[in-house]
Phi, psi and omega in degrees: 000137180287160179298328179292316179300321184294322179292319179293324179293313173310315181296320180298321183295317183293325185293329176290307186295329187294310180299320187292337178277341183289137178225126166250129184237147178259125176255112187263120185244220175252204183292152172303130178098348182270164176306317187293328180293317182291319179295324177300313186295312187285327180291317178299326177291319175302313174298321182287326182288338188243352178242102186296139180084007190253132176230133186235120180260126183261133186222149179295146171205215181200156177303330179289310189270347179300316174303328182281323174306314179291318185297322181277359177081014183277315171240156183258344173226124180227139172282132185217165181247144187313314182281337179271326178304308181304310176302321183290324179302311186283344186075031178267164173314135009272008185269149188262351177201157179302138174266087196265007183249003187244153172231161172255153177234039174131147184235161174091023182291322177197101164312134193228125175262143181280135180235134174232128183242147179230158172294148185261344185273344181194167173096170183290154178258335185279140181305315185295310184296324177293316189282344184251000182287148163300142173076020182297132175239103190229144178254141179201156184288189182308155181300339181274000184275154179296320184310308187291314186301325173293323178296318188291326168303311174297316178297320181300317176303326181268002183074039178225180183194175180286328174303313180292328174299313176298313178302330181263024176076023181254183188222141173240122179248125178238149174174200183291167177294328172298323184289314181290326174306307180295327179294328179287312176297332177273358177082010181279336170226159179255350190219151180226141172239113184221154160247110193215138179294136177283139356278131179287124176296335176289322177298314178296331175291327176290318180304324184273350186281184190267002182234113180304146176213164181214150183282144180254136185281143174279117172308153188290324181288336172291311187297319174297318178296318177293325176289318183293317190276310193239005172085024182274162175254174185236142172199207185217157162263110183299149174311145168091354178296324171230147185283164177294146012268009178295330181205134177242355181186184180306137181236119171287135183213165168281146181227164173210175184228160186264130173242137171260131180243160178216170171291135172310320181286004173299128186309131183311308188298318176301310171303319177302314176284341172293306185290327172297320171298317175301310181303316180290342181241032188297328182294345186280331188313311189289337176287339180278318176198133187304332182291338185288351178300339185278347181299130179220106186306335181286348184227357183292341175281348190268056169246122193268352192277359180199157180291144177271129178302136189299330180288324174288327177295328177285317182294318180287327177299317178302330186266002181094013180253121178240131183295000000 
């Protein structure tokens, strides 16, 4: 082969390889205005800057539906919750079949606290009394969100439901975090239930608003029920996370943690380079959202609820993490 023909052949090969390396992935996060959406946007920027040829499109979603979107090939990277991803893998409630096409690429991205907010001018202060009162007006995200699924679990434990609330003259308003925050500040609802990593932007927005609100403590028996029955964790919102009157001391709450899932069929080298990029830029995570400072590569692989993707396994092993 002449030198000219060799050069032309090499150029043709590069033309084929170049576009093949370009990848566009959809990353499904949480509701617009929520912590997950902010985290996904910042994380996608780190990945696109450090993995050549990678383009990521962030879309809103919810903790309940995200594993199924990845299982069905609709999204390629999904934010999930430890207790829901584990249920999805096994095909347990609320899922109808085992999710056998997904793997995880790390846990501990953002420990998430459940927040319940109440009006301060009147009405009960105890969670049980609030959720079983006649005429309850409460805001919560879309039905596919982990927030709302957890609220449904609590209501069931207390012998109530959304249907019962409405039948007793109450109201349930669902929408984005921005929507329900506005509903509270406008007086359309008197209580809010959300699961957001602290400090939650939505909660701080209400702090600055015209209608005073305060956090509601989770009773121990409700926290124990959620832990035993559904696999939730327990924790606190530390004193000083939010200013008074939103918070005047430590608030015991139900908690959960964030897991990222991808299709098991995603190329190993792509996942390896993604995780390597995150580890190399770990110091930037806290600037995306304060809760992401908790991410630790040395323990990120230690999630038993789903298989660890081989590409992530290789990257974490280099960082000292063995499942």
